[in-house]
N, C-alpha and C positions, 0 to 999 in steps of 0.2 A: 180271834176276831174281836173279842171284847177289849183286848189291850189296844188294838188299832183304833177302835172307837174312842177309847179314853184319851189316847194321845192326840187325836185330831180335835176332840172337844176341848182338851187342855190348851192347845194352840189357840183356838178361837177364844176361850175364856181368858187366856193371858192377854191377848190383843184387846179384847173388850175392856178388861180391867185397866190396861195401860191407856186406853182412850178416855175412860171415865176419870181416872186418877192421873192426870198429867204429871204430877210431881213424882209418881212412882214408876213412870214409863221408862223402859230401857231401849226404846226404839223398836221398830217392827221385828227385826231379827231377834233381839234380846227378849222381847215379849213372847215371841213364838217359842224360843228355846226353853225359857223358864216355864212357860205354859205347858209345853210338852212334858217336861219333867214333873210338874205339879199334877197334870192330868193322869200320868202313869201312876204316880204315887197315890193320888186320890182314888183312882179306880181299883188299885190293888188293896188299899186299906179297906174300902167298903166291901170288896169281894171277900176279904178275910173275915169281915164281920157278918157275912152272909147277906148283905144288902146290895142289890144292883148287879149281881153277877149273871153272866149268860150261861154258866156251866151246865153240864149234864143234859144237853139236848134242848135247853130252854133258849129260844130265840124269839120269844114273843115281843110285841111292841113295848110292853111295859118294862121289860128287862133292858131293851135297847135305850129307851128314854132314861132309865136309871143310870146306865153307863154314860150317856151323854151329859146328864146333869152332874154326876160325880166327877167326871173328867173336867168339865167346864168350871165347876166350883173349885176343884183342886188346883187347876191352872191359874185361875184368877187369884185365889188366896195366896199361893206361893209367890206370884208376881208382886202382889202388894207387900208381902213380907220382905222380899229381896229388895224391892224398890225403896222401901222405907229404911232398911239397913244401909243401903247405898247412900241415901240422902243424909243419914246421920253421920256416916264416915267422911263425907265431903266437907261437912262443917268444920 
C-alpha cells in the first residue's frame, strides 16, 4: 500500500513541479511518468532510512502523510533534474 501512495504522490509532485518550472516540464504524460518513478524511488529511500514507512502494521495518519510527502518531493525533484538535463542537451 505504501508503494502505491508514493507512486500516486510522485505523479502529482511531478506535475506540480512541471507546472511551476515550465522550462523543466516534459508535458503531462512525461511529468507523470517521471514523477511516478521519482515518487517510488523517494518513498523507497526514505523507507530504507526508517522515515515515512507504513510497515509493521503502522497505518496511522502521520505515516501516510510521510509517504505522500516523500513521494511528492521525490517525484518533483526527479522531474526537475530530468527536465534540466533535457534542456542542457537541447542547447
